[in-house]
N, C-alpha and C positions, 0 to 999 in steps of 0.2 A: 367225543373225539374232537381235537381243535381242527380248525380250517387249516387246509395244506399251506396256504400261503404263509401262515403264522407258525406251523409246526417245522417246516422245512426251510431254513435259510439257503440262499442261492450259494452254489459252489463257488463262484467268485468272491462272495463274502467271506466263506471258509478260507480260501487261499489267503485274503489279505490278512485275516485274523492270525492265521499261522505264521505268515510273514513277518508279523510284528510280535510273535511270541518270543519272550525273552527268559534266559535261565534254563532253558531246557537242554539238557546233555544228552548225546547219544549212548548212555550207559546201557549196558544189555543185561537187564535185570532177569533173574532167573524166571523161567516161564514153567507152567504145569506139564508134568510129564505125560498126563492123561491128554492125548490130542486126538482131534478128529481125524479118522482115516478115510482117503478118498476111495471112492467106489471103484474097485479093480474092474468088475466086469460090466462091459459096456462103458467105461469110464474113459478117462483121458491115459495116454501111455504113461505120462508122469506117475500115474496112480500105482503102477506096477513097482516103480522104484520107491515111491515115498511110503508104499504100504509096508516096507521092511524097516522103517525108521520108527523107533520107539519113543523117541522124546522131539520135540518140536525143535528145528533146526533154525538158528538165528544167523543170518548172513551179516557179518560186519562190513562196514563201509570198505575196508581195505581187501577182504575178501570179494566183495562185489566188483571192484574195479580190477582185481586180478583175473576172475572168471570173464568180464566183460573183453578185456584185451585178448584173451584166449580165443574167445569166440570170434572177435574181430579179425584176428589172425587166420583162424582157421577155416571160416565159413565164407566171410565177405568178400574176400579177393576172387573167389570162383564165381560167385554172383556176378560180381563186376564184369568178369571175363565174358560169361554166357550171355549176359544182356547186350554187352558191346557187340558180339558178333551176331546176336539176333538182329540188332538194328542196323549193323553193316549189311547184313544179307538183304533184309526188307528194304533198305534205302538204295539198294544197288540200282534199281530201276530208275530213280531220280537221277542218279549220276549218269546213267546211260542216256537219259533224255536230251542233254546237249551235245552227245557224241554220235547223233544220227540214227538213233534206234527207230525213231519214227519212219525216217526215209528208208532205212535198210530193211526193216521187217514190213514195209508197205502197210502202216497203221493208219486208219481213216477214221474220221468221225471221233467218237467216244471210245475207240478200241483201247488208246493209250490209258484213258481215265480207267477203264475195267481192268486193265492189267494192275492197277493199284488197288482197287476194290475188290477184286475176286480174292486177295488174301484174306480179307476180312469177312466175306462171305463164308470161306472155308472155316475160319475161325468160330464164326457164328454158329454153323451148323455142328462142329465138333466140340463146342464148349461144354455140353453135357458129358461127352466122353472123358474129356480133360478132367472135369471136377471129380468124377468117378475114380478115374485114375490116381488123382491126387489123394483121395481117401483110402483106396484099397492097396495101392502099391507103394514101395519105398520111393520116397519123393526124389532122392538123388539119382537113383538109376533110372528113373521115369524121364528125367530132364536129360540124362546122358543119351538115352535112346532117340529122343526127338531131337536134340541138337546134332546128332550125328546124320540123321535122315534129312534134315532140312538142309545142312551143309552139303550133302550129296545132290539135294535137289537143285540148289543154286549153282553148283558147277555143271551139272547138266544142262542147265538153262542156255549155256553157251552154244549148245548145238541146235537151238531153236531158232528159226529162220522166218517165222511168220506168226500171225497173232495167235493161230490155234495151238502152236507149240508153246509160244510164251504163256499163254493163258493156263495151259495145262501144267506147266512148271510152276506158275505161281500159286495155282489151287492147291498143289500139294505143300508148298512152301507154308501156305495158311494153316494146312492140317497139322503139320508138325510145331509150328509155332505157337499154337493155340493155347498150349498149356503153360508157357513159360511165365508170364506176368501173374496168373493165378497162382502158380507154384510158388514164386517168389514171395509173394504175400503170405501165403501159408508159411513159408520158412521165416520169414521176419517176424511173424507172430510167435513161432515156437521158439525163437531163440534171444529175442531182445525185449527189455521192458518197453513200455508203451512211450516214454519220453525218447528212449532210444532208437525206437522204430522210426521216427520222424527224419533222424539224419541216415539211417541206414537206407530207408526207402529213397530218399534224397539221392543218395550215393549211387545207387544201381540205376535210377532213372538218369542220372547225369552222365551215363554212359551214352545216351542217345547225343548228348551234346559233343561228347569226345569223339563219337562215331563221325558226326558232320565234319569235324575237322580233319580226321585221319581218311575218311573215305573222300572227301574233296582232294586231299592230296595225292592219295593213290590214283584217283581217276584223271587227275592233271598229268600224272606220270604215264599212265597207260595210254591215255588220249595222244601222246606224242609219238607212240609207238608205230611205225608204218609198216604194215605187214597185209599183203593182199589176202592171205588165207585166214587171218584173225582180225576181225573187225574191232575197233576200241570196245564197243559195246559188250562184245564176246569176252574179251580180255577182262572187263570189269567182273562179268559173271563168274568167269574161271578163277579169278585170283580169289575173290570173296569167299566162294564156295570151298575151295581147297583149303583156305586158312582156317574155316571152321572146322573140317573133317580133320584137320591136322592138331588142333587144339582140344577137341572134345574128350580124349582120353582122360584129360587131367580132372574132367567133372567126375568120371568113374571112381578115380583114386582119391579124390580129395574132398568131394562135396559129402558130408555125412547126410544119413537120412533123417534123423532127429537127435535130440540131446540124450534120449533114452539109450541111444545105441552107438553114438558118437565114440570112436576110438581115441581122440586126442583127450577125453575126459577120464582121468585115472582116479582110482581110489574115491574120496568123499567128494571130488570135485563135480561128479555127475549130480549127485544130490544138492549140492549148492547152486549149480547151473539152473536146476529145476525150481528150486526153492526161491530164489531171486526173481522169478516170473510169477509169484504168488500175488503180488500186488495188481498183476494185470486183471486177475479174475478172469482170464480167458483160457487158461489150460495151454496146452501144446498141441497134441494131435490124438486122434482115436481112429483105429481101423475098422470101426463099426458105423455102418450107415444107418441114420435115424430118421425116419420118416416123419415124425412129429417135429423134428426141428426143421426139416426140409419144408413142410407146409406152412410153420411158423414164419419163415423167412417172407413168405408170400402174404401173410397177414399184417406185416410190419410195415407202416408207412415210410420208414426210414429206407427200405429196399428201393421203392420208387423214387424216392429223393436222389439217392446215389445214382440210380439209373439215368434219371433225366440230367443231373449235373455232368455225369460223365460223356453222356451223347453231346451234350453242348460243349463241352472240352475238346471231345474227339473230332467233331467235324470240321472245325477250323483247322486242327492239326492235320487230319488227313488229307484236306484240300492243299494246305500250303507246304505239308511235307512232299506231296508228289509233285507239285508245281513250282517249288521255290525258286529252283534254278532257272526255270522258264520265265517265272516273274522278273528275275534279275535281268535276264536276258531281253526282256521286253522294255527295260530301261534303256537300252541302247549299247549294251554290252556284248562281246562275241563269247563263243563257247568257253574258252579258257578263262577270260575274265569272269564269267558267270559262276564258274566252279570255284575260283579264288575268292570271290566276294561272298560266296556262301559260307566261308568258314567263320567269319566273325559272329554269324548268326549262331553257330554252335556254342562257342565261347561265352556269348552273352546268355544263352539258354543255361549253361552250367551255373553262371553267375546268379541268375534268378532263382534255379531250383535251390542253391544252398542259402542264399538270403532270405528266401521263403521259409526254408526250414529253421534257420536261426530265429527269424520272427516268431514263428509258432512257438518254440520252446521258451522264448523270451517273454511272451505276453500270455503264454499258456492257453491260446485260443487259436483255433484254425479258421473260422469263417472270416473273420475281417482280413486276414492275410489273401485268402482266396479273392475278396472283394477287390482289395488292393492290386494283385496281379492282374485281374481283368481290366482295370482302368487304363493301363499302358496299350495293349492291343487295342483297346476301343479308340484311344487317341491315334494310334498310328494307323489304322485301317481308314479311319475318318479324314485324316491327312492324304493318304494315297488315293483315294476317292476324289478329292477335290484338286489335286495337283494336275497338272498337264504331262503330257509324255514327250515333250521336246528335249533336245540334248542339254538345254540350260537347266533342266530340273533333274538331272541324273543324280546330283548329289544330294538333294532333298530326298528324292524317292527312296534311295538306298538307305539313308538315315531312318526314314519312317519304316522301312521294311525291318531294320535292326530292332526298332522299338516294338515290332511284333514279336520279337524272339522271347520277351518276357512270356509270352503265352505257354511256353514251355515249363514254366514253373507251376502251372495250374494242375495238370493232371498229376504229377506227383504228391501235390499238397492232397488230392482226393484219393490216391493211392493210400496215403498215410491216414487220412481222416476216416473214411469209411470203414475200413477193417477194425479201427479202435473202437468201434460202437456196436460190435455183434460178438456173441460168443456162443459156446456150444459149436463142436468142431464141424458138424454137418450143417448147421446154420450158417458158420462163417464161410465155408465153402460154397455152399449155395448162393449166399449173399455176394460173394466174389464172382461167381459164375455170371449172376444177372448183372453185375457191374460191368464185366468184361463183354456180355452180349451189348450192352450200351455203347461200349467203345467201339465194338466191330460194327455195329450199325452207324455210328458217327464216322467211322472211317470209311464206310461203304459210300454213305451219302457226300462226304466232303469232298472227294475228287470229282464227283459227278457234277457238282455246281460249277467246277471250272472245265473249259473246253480249251484245246490246243487253237481253235478258231476264234477264240475270244482275246488273243492277244493284241495289243500290249496291256490292256487296261484290267482286263479279268474282273469287270464290274459286278456280275451277277454273284461271283465267288466272294468277293470282297464284302457286299452287302449282307449276304448270308451270314458270313462270319461275324460281322458287327453285331447282327441282331443275336447271334448265339452268345456272344460275350456279355451282352448287357443283361439278357434273360438269367444267365448263369449268375452273375452277380446278385441279382435279386433272390434267386433261389437259395444262394448260400447264406444270406442272411436271414431267410426263413427258416432253414435248417438249423442254425445256431438257436435261435428261439425255440424250436420244437425240442431240441435236446435239452435246453434248460427246463422245459415243462416236465421232460420224462425224468430228470434228476429230481425233481421236486417229488413226482410219483413214487420213485425209488425210495426217497425220504420217509414218505408216508408208509410204505411197506414195512421199512425197517421199525418204524415207531409201533406198528401193529404186531410186530414179532417180539416187541420188548427190547429192541436194540437202539442204539443212539441214532438219530436222524441225521445230524450232521457229522460226516466224516471226512476227511482230507484224502484225496485221490493222490496216494503216494507214487503211483506208476507214472506220473507226469512230471515228478520232481527230480532234481538232481539226486545223486547217491546220499550227499550228505543232509539235503534237506529231507529226503525219504526217511533216513535213519531217525532222526527227530521226531517227525510226524507219525512214524510208525509206532513209536513209544506211546504217543498220545492216543493213537487209535487204540492200542493194546489195552491201555489203561482204562478205556470206556468200554472194553469188551469185544472190540472188533479185531478179527484176527484173519480174515478171509478164508475161513476154514473149508468153504466150498469151491475154492479156486480150481481144483482139479477133479471135480465131480461130473465135468462135461455137462454142466447145464448152460442153458440158453441165458442172455441177457434179461429176458421176461421172467425166468423162473429164479435167478439168483438176485435176491434184493441188495447184496453187496456191492453189484457191479455199479461203477459211476461213470456216466457217459461224458466223452469228450467233447467241448464245444469248439 
């Protein structure tokens, strides 16, 4: 057997070779009618549909685009709505911070910080239940139940007038919100190709930035209401919670549970929607919990790399998310100015998310984009630590604060990157759970390094965040190298089984590019026959890791 370095050319070399391939047309040559049948028992839900197909299905570029448009129209809008409502409700505490909640509720010491952290303590504790619910229950109905409950919880927060009442409400908010991001990652994986997942993950994460603009405007308006019986912070809680309760029925009626059961897919479209995901080698979903996949996730170094990177991204996000308006207020602005000046932060976050997603798909690599996104908050926080807090520095400080907004693009890129590199439904869900445990821990720690008595400089918090971004950039580079090594190991496995070592990962190519590359792979005998067997990435030698 030849040396691994010689037998398996790098994936980047393969892509470059494919990019310069000339004269290859996406003709759909007849394929054998003898096709590999996915395992139905204990396998992927897609296997139940595809088991009835007697011939291999070839999805043309035109059909691929048509199905993609249908999925985007029926699935994505509901996801955008739910994630927007979640961010609005979770961020409501930040909006109330400049409208007297600290004084009105007699919060002292680190009590305000704990009102932010307790949400993530609850998410941390309930993450295992959330993961089990995603596997065992219809995901659309599971999301509806939790969204309705957290909306009612936020509305009820208006009745809380002290630390104990607010802490209890925030605890239940965290319990019900625990499932949303992990569920959305599972939904994104079951509906879109890996290239498409980057943009869709960016889209629902961008709701965070939209929420910052909308929430600031609403809070600005409510803050002007003069009512002795309803304080501004209570009005903000009441509005946000009632809005969620009013809109959640849309989730029940419009969010499908899976491609295998979606009502908007008629006739052969269901088969096409599933078959177009074959290139992912990740399947869609399985309702069988597999303990061997669960334990494999904890034997996988990648799991701990994702954990570390998301913690390092979430820690600054949690602190600045809770104290953002107070940080601006510390520059010398009043309550209403602080709320309004927080709006551009949300707009810039949305820009950073979509530019990051575009770059990822442009260069077909994730880790350099994450490193690039880390450089901006490193620069912004360093400048904020150096500048004074006199009135003459207000403009410069605000500009530096806006540079920090690029950090909003880091977590969505990690959300998109990590799930692309694990398969087997139980392993995917377990990896995602570990991933969000890290986010919870980061968001618990983040607000604790900021204290209300540290204003206006908040030096310990900014120093902590600066260290996190530097270490995150280093880890992202290491993870890219490790995934490159794993691809070489996968190539060696394919060789040992008599397959072609060098294959093109069609799941990260455009529809037209994928059609040409798929024909090249099929001529070499690579047809991703195990894509819906619910195998892990360690078990499926056809799986290609995304750098």
